[in-house]
C-alpha positions as CSV (number, residue, x, y, z in Angstrom):
1,M,5.9,-37.7,13.2
2,K,9.6,-37.3,12.1
3,D,9.4,-39.9,9.3
4,S,6.0,-38.0,7.8
5,F,8.1,-35.2,7.3
6,S,11.2,-36.9,5.6
7,R,9.2,-37.2,2.3
8,R,6.4,-35.4,0.7
9,E,3.4,-37.7,-0.2
10,H,0.6,-37.3,-2.8
11,I,-2.6,-36.9,-0.3
12,G,-5.8,-37.4,-2.5
13,W,-8.1,-35.5,0.0
14,V,-5.7,-32.3,0.2
15,D,-5.7,-31.9,-3.7
16,L,-9.5,-32.4,-3.5
17,L,-9.5,-29.5,-1.5
18,R,-7.3,-27.8,-3.4
19,V,-9.7,-27.7,-6.6
20,L,-12.7,-26.9,-4.4
21,A,-10.9,-24.2,-2.8
22,C,-10.1,-22.6,-6.4
23,F,-13.8,-23.4,-7.5
24,L,-15.1,-21.4,-4.8
25,V,-12.6,-18.4,-5.0
26,V,-13.6,-18.1,-8.6
27,F,-16.9,-18.3,-7.7
28,A,-16.9,-15.6,-4.8
29,H,-14.9,-13.4,-7.5
30,C,-17.8,-13.7,-10.1
31,C,-19.9,-12.3,-7.4
32,D,-17.9,-9.4,-6.7
33,P,-19.8,-6.9,-10.0
34,F,-22.7,-7.8,-8.4
35,V,-22.1,-6.6,-5.2
36,G,-20.4,-3.8,-6.9
37,Q,-23.8,-2.7,-8.0
38,L,-24.6,-1.4,-4.2
39,D,-27.5,0.9,-4.5
40,A,-27.7,0.8,-8.4
41,D,-29.3,-2.1,-8.5
42,R,-30.1,-3.3,-5.4
43,G,-31.6,-6.7,-6.6
44,A,-28.0,-7.5,-8.2
45,F,-26.2,-6.2,-4.7
46,L,-28.1,-8.7,-2.7
47,T,-28.0,-11.5,-4.8
48,G,-24.4,-11.3,-5.2
49,A,-23.7,-10.6,-1.6
50,F,-26.0,-13.8,-0.8
51,A,-24.6,-16.0,-3.1
52,G,-20.7,-14.7,-2.1
53,S,-21.3,-15.3,1.3
54,L,-21.9,-18.7,1.0
55,V,-18.9,-19.2,-0.4
56,R,-16.4,-17.3,1.5
57,C,-15.3,-20.2,3.5
58,S,-13.0,-20.5,0.1
59,V,-10.1,-17.9,1.8
60,P,-9.7,-19.9,5.0
61,L,-9.8,-23.1,3.0
62,F,-7.4,-21.7,0.5
63,V,-4.6,-20.4,3.2
64,M,-5.1,-23.8,4.9
65,M,-4.3,-26.4,1.9
66,T,-1.5,-23.5,1.1
67,G,-0.3,-24.3,4.3
68,V,-0.1,-28.2,4.1
69,L,1.5,-27.8,0.8
70,L,4.6,-26.1,2.2
71,L,5.2,-28.8,4.8
72,P,7.6,-30.3,5.6
73,V,9.8,-27.4,5.7
74,G,13.1,-29.3,4.7
75,E,15.3,-26.4,4.5
76,G,16.9,-23.6,7.2
77,M,14.7,-20.1,7.9
78,G,17.2,-18.2,5.5
79,A,17.3,-20.9,2.4
80,F,13.3,-21.0,2.6
81,Y,12.8,-17.0,2.6
82,R,15.2,-16.7,0.1
83,R,13.6,-19.0,-2.3
84,R,9.8,-18.5,-1.2
85,I,10.0,-14.6,-0.8
86,G,12.1,-14.7,-4.4
87,R,9.2,-16.0,-6.2
88,I,6.3,-14.2,-4.6
89,V,8.0,-10.1,-4.2
90,P,8.6,-9.6,-8.4
91,P,5.0,-10.8,-9.0
92,L,3.7,-8.3,-6.3
93,L,5.8,-5.7,-7.6
94,F,5.0,-6.1,-11.1
95,W,1.0,-6.2,-10.7
96,S,0.7,-3.2,-8.1
97,L,2.6,-1.4,-10.7
98,A,0.4,-2.9,-14.0
99,L,-2.9,-3.3,-12.6
100,P,-3.7,0.4,-11.7
101,L,-2.2,1.3,-15.5
102,L,-4.1,-1.3,-17.0
103,F,-7.2,-0.2,-15.1
104,F,-6.6,3.6,-16.0
105,A,-6.3,2.7,-19.7
106,Y,-9.4,0.7,-19.4
107,L,-11.6,3.4,-18.2
108,H,-10.1,6.5,-20.5
109,T,-8.2,5.2,-23.5
110,F,-10.9,2.6,-24.1
111,G,-13.9,4.7,-23.0
112,A,-15.1,2.2,-20.9
113,A,-18.2,2.8,-18.7
114,T,-18.8,1.0,-15.5
115,Q,-22.4,0.7,-13.6
116,S,-20.4,0.6,-9.8
117,P,-21.2,3.9,-7.9
118,T,-17.7,2.9,-6.0
119,V,-15.6,3.7,-9.1
120,D,-16.2,7.3,-10.4
121,P,-14.2,7.9,-13.7
122,A,-13.8,11.4,-13.0
123,S,-11.2,10.5,-10.0
124,Y,-8.9,8.5,-12.2
125,T,-6.6,11.1,-13.3
126,V,-3.0,11.2,-14.2
127,R,-2.5,12.8,-10.9
128,Q,-4.1,10.0,-9.0
129,L,-2.7,7.2,-11.0
130,V,1.2,8.6,-10.3
131,V,-0.1,8.7,-6.5
132,R,-1.4,5.4,-6.4
133,L,2.0,4.1,-8.2
134,Y,4.4,5.6,-5.6
135,T,2.4,4.6,-3.0
136,F,1.2,1.0,-3.5
137,V,3.4,-0.4,-0.6
138,F,1.1,1.3,1.8
139,N,-2.1,1.7,0.3
140,F,-4.1,-1.4,-0.8
141,N,-6.4,0.0,-3.2
142,Y,-9.1,-0.9,-5.5
143,D,-7.2,-1.4,-8.6
144,T,-4.8,-4.1,-7.1
145,T,-8.0,-6.0,-5.1
146,P,-7.0,-9.3,-7.1
147,L,-3.5,-9.3,-5.3
148,W,-5.0,-9.9,-1.9
149,Y,-3.6,-13.7,-2.1
150,L,-0.1,-12.5,-2.4
151,Y,-0.3,-10.1,0.6
152,M,-1.3,-13.4,2.4
153,L,1.2,-15.8,1.4
154,V,3.8,-13.0,2.4
155,G,2.5,-13.4,6.2
156,L,2.1,-17.3,5.6
157,Y,5.8,-17.4,4.6
158,L,6.9,-15.8,7.5
159,V,5.6,-18.5,9.8
160,M,5.6,-21.4,8.3
161,P,9.4,-22.1,9.1
162,V,8.6,-21.7,12.8
163,L,5.4,-23.7,12.9
164,G,7.4,-26.4,10.6
165,A,9.9,-26.7,13.2
166,W,7.5,-26.8,16.2
167,L,5.8,-29.9,13.9
168,R,8.8,-31.9,13.4
169,Q,9.4,-32.1,17.3
170,A,5.4,-32.7,18.2
171,S,4.0,-35.6,19.1
172,Q,0.8,-37.0,17.6
173,R,-1.4,-36.1,21.1
174,D,0.7,-32.6,20.9
175,L,-1.0,-32.3,17.4
176,Q,-4.4,-33.4,18.7
177,L,-4.4,-31.3,22.0
178,F,-3.3,-28.5,19.6
179,L,-6.5,-28.9,17.4
180,A,-8.5,-29.6,20.0
181,V,-7.9,-26.0,21.7
182,W,-8.4,-24.5,19.0
183,G,-11.2,-25.8,18.1
184,A,-12.7,-25.4,21.8
185,A,-11.5,-21.6,21.5
186,L,-13.6,-21.0,18.1
187,L,-16.9,-23.0,19.7
188,V,-16.5,-21.0,22.7
189,V,-16.4,-17.9,20.8
190,S,-18.9,-18.3,18.2
191,I,-21.6,-19.3,20.8
192,N,-21.0,-16.3,22.9
193,T,-21.0,-13.9,19.8
194,G,-23.5,-15.9,18.4
195,A,-26.2,-15.4,21.7
196,Y,-25.4,-11.6,21.4
197,M,-25.7,-11.5,17.3
198,A,-29.0,-13.3,17.5
199,E,-30.2,-10.7,19.9
200,T,-28.6,-7.8,17.9
201,V,-30.4,-8.8,14.6
202,R,-34.2,-9.9,16.2
203,G,-34.0,-6.3,17.6
204,G,-32.9,-4.6,14.4
205,I,-35.7,-6.7,12.3
206,L,-38.1,-5.7,15.4
207,S,-37.3,-1.9,15.0
208,I,-38.7,-2.1,11.4
209,D,-42.2,-0.4,11.2
210,P,-44.7,-3.3,10.4
211,G,-46.0,-1.1,7.9
212,Q,-43.3,-1.8,5.8
213,T,-44.0,-5.4,5.9
214,E,-47.4,-4.6,5.1
215,G,-47.0,-2.8,2.1
216,A,-44.7,-5.3,0.7
217,K,-47.3,-8.0,1.1
218,A,-49.9,-6.1,-0.5
219,I,-47.6,-5.9,-3.5
220,G,-47.6,-9.2,-4.2
221,M,-44.5,-10.1,-2.6
222,T,-43.4,-13.1,-0.6
223,H,-41.9,-13.1,2.8
224,F,-38.3,-14.2,1.5
225,K,-38.5,-11.1,-0.6
226,T,-40.0,-9.1,1.5
227,M,-37.0,-9.7,4.1
228,M,-34.3,-9.8,1.6
229,Y,-35.3,-6.3,-0.1
230,V,-37.4,-4.3,2.4
231,I,-36.9,-5.3,5.9
232,L,-33.2,-6.4,6.3
233,P,-31.6,-3.7,4.4
234,Q,-33.0,-1.2,6.6
235,A,-32.5,-3.3,9.8
236,L,-28.5,-3.8,8.8
237,R,-28.2,0.1,8.8
238,N,-29.7,0.3,12.0
239,I,-27.7,-2.7,13.9
240,L,-24.5,-2.0,12.3
241,P,-23.4,-0.2,15.8
242,Q,-24.1,-2.8,18.1
243,V,-22.6,-5.2,15.5
244,G,-19.3,-2.9,15.1
245,N,-19.3,-3.2,18.6
246,N,-19.5,-6.6,18.7
247,F,-16.6,-7.3,16.7
248,I,-14.4,-4.7,18.8
249,I,-15.8,-6.5,22.0
250,N,-14.4,-10.2,20.5
251,I,-11.0,-8.9,19.5
252,K,-10.2,-8.1,23.1
253,D,-12.3,-10.8,24.8
254,T,-10.0,-13.5,22.8
255,S,-7.5,-13.2,25.4
256,V,-9.1,-15.0,27.9
257,M,-9.0,-18.1,25.8
258,F,-5.4,-18.5,27.1
259,I,-7.0,-19.8,30.1
260,I,-7.5,-23.0,28.3
261,G,-4.1,-23.0,26.7
262,F,-5.0,-20.9,23.5
263,T,-1.9,-18.8,22.7
264,D,-2.9,-15.7,21.3
265,F,-1.7,-11.8,22.0
266,F,-2.2,-12.0,26.0
267,A,-0.9,-15.5,26.0
268,V,2.0,-14.2,24.5
269,H,2.7,-11.3,26.8
270,R,2.0,-13.5,29.7
271,A,4.9,-16.0,28.3
272,A,7.3,-12.9,27.5
273,V,6.6,-11.5,31.5
274,G,7.5,-15.0,32.7
275,A,10.7,-15.3,30.8
276,T,11.9,-11.4,31.6
277,Y,10.1,-10.6,34.4
278,L,9.6,-6.9,32.4
279,Y,6.1,-6.7,33.1
280,F,5.5,-2.9,31.9
281,P,7.3,-3.2,28.7
282,S,5.5,-5.8,27.6
283,A,2.3,-4.5,28.8
284,A,2.8,-1.3,27.0
285,I,3.3,-3.3,23.6
286,E,0.3,-5.3,24.2
287,M,-1.7,-2.2,24.9
288,A,-0.4,-0.4,21.6
289,G,-1.5,-3.4,19.9
290,Y,-4.9,-3.9,21.1
291,L,-5.4,-0.1,20.5
292,C,-4.1,-0.2,17.2
293,M,-6.4,-3.0,16.0
294,T,-9.7,-1.7,17.9
295,L,-9.2,1.8,16.2
296,I,-8.5,0.3,12.6
297,A,-11.9,-1.5,13.3
298,S,-13.9,1.6,14.6
299,V,-12.6,3.6,11.4
300,L,-13.6,0.9,9.1
301,L,-17.0,0.7,10.8
302,R,-17.4,4.3,10.9
303,R,-17.0,4.7,7.3
304,W,-19.3,1.9,6.7
305,E,-21.9,3.6,8.9
306,K,-21.6,6.3,7.0
307,K,-21.8,5.1,3.2
308,L,-25.2,3.3,4.5
309,A,-26.4,6.7,6.0
310,G,-26.2,8.6,2.5
311,D,-25.7,12.1,1.6
312,D,-26.4,14.5,3.9
313,S,-28.3,16.7,1.4
314,Y,-31.0,15.3,-0.2
315,T,-34.3,16.8,-2.6
316,L,-37.7,15.2,-2.0
317,A,-38.7,13.3,-5.6
318,T,-42.1,14.9,-6.2
319,T,-43.7,16.4,-8.8
320,D,-46.7,18.4,-6.8
321,Q,-45.3,21.9,-5.6
322,L,-47.8,21.9,-3.0
323,A,-46.4,18.8,-1.1
324,P,-43.2,19.5,0.0
325,T,-42.7,21.6,3.1
326,A,-39.5,23.5,4.0
327,G,-38.1,20.6,6.2
328,M,-38.7,18.2,3.5
329,L,-36.2,20.0,1.3
330,N,-33.0,19.5,3.1
331,H,-31.6,17.9,5.9
332,P,-31.6,19.7,9.1
333,G,-28.4,19.3,9.3
334,K,-27.5,22.0,6.9
335,G,-29.2,24.5,9.3
336,S,-29.7,23.7,12.8
337,N,-31.2,20.5,15.0
338,F,-34.8,21.5,13.7
339,D,-36.3,21.2,10.6
340,E,-38.4,24.7,11.0
341,H,-35.3,26.7,12.2
342,S,-33.3,25.5,9.4
343,K,-32.1,28.2,6.7
344,E,-34.0,26.9,3.8
345,S,-37.2,26.8,5.9
346,E,-36.1,30.8,6.9
347,L,-35.9,31.6,3.3
348,L,-39.2,30.0,2.0
349,S,-40.8,31.3,4.6
350,G,-39.6,35.1,4.1
351,Q,-40.6,34.5,0.4
352,Q,-44.1,33.0,1.1
353,N,-44.6,36.7,3.4
354,R,-43.4,38.5,0.8
355,G,-45.8,37.1,-1.8
356,L,-48.4,37.6,0.7
């Protein structure tokens, strides 16, 4: 193992995976404009989401190949950090400032138009531009989305010297055991989560009225199109709360993996307790960490649910003046919990009584 780390070798399969990962990343980013259409073009959104989901494996593949190419770490931790971080911080700072400026110029100077409902040109004012420029360190915004890989590299560089030192001392059996534990942990979590998710998706599909399927088939849609364009978009909104619950449960349930030797947050806590005999401080840090992860996940999922729910206020699209009733004109949340007691229905009822 030590001899293999003494020199860098040209490995063909690593180069092949690098090329494949680069191609898949480019393909995934080509799908983003279609996904950005959302409800403006539902067909383009679903096509982009489906095609992009097939190549999302490019991200972990890219991370793994980058880690392989960083090994062996043949220098001290200080020298490694100075050389690697020095290479990545200047472009990160430059493009974090340049991209918002370029996007602002694209929208206003050249009068460019966008069909994405997530981009409102009116919100890209000079004031907001200044805010984006001085808060870019703390706020990963829409303009700097292409920089996701640089943020990932920073985290990867932080752990590589530690991982490299362990790999230098590890035997072939240690590496095989490490990979076996990771594989077993992923398999167990996948099987457990897959069972819950399968039942969740099944329930979401069954919650859609059968008339939706009958109507889609009546206008000549195939089964695939019926599922993609009619059933699944409605089912996704119904199952999103449970999907979010499963995700948060997974964050916490991975702590049981330490039983098979998997080193996670809880395993580090147990190791710290065994070394220092200070249970409460270590447990408090672990509690705060899990609380932060679950709260962040809850906030993001809640925002997604609100986005799928749509606006609270809506108007029925019809030309028949006799068709809409008072309760159909506005969401009952604007008045009370009941349509017949909403402020709009009372106003319309008063106008009708005066007319009589």
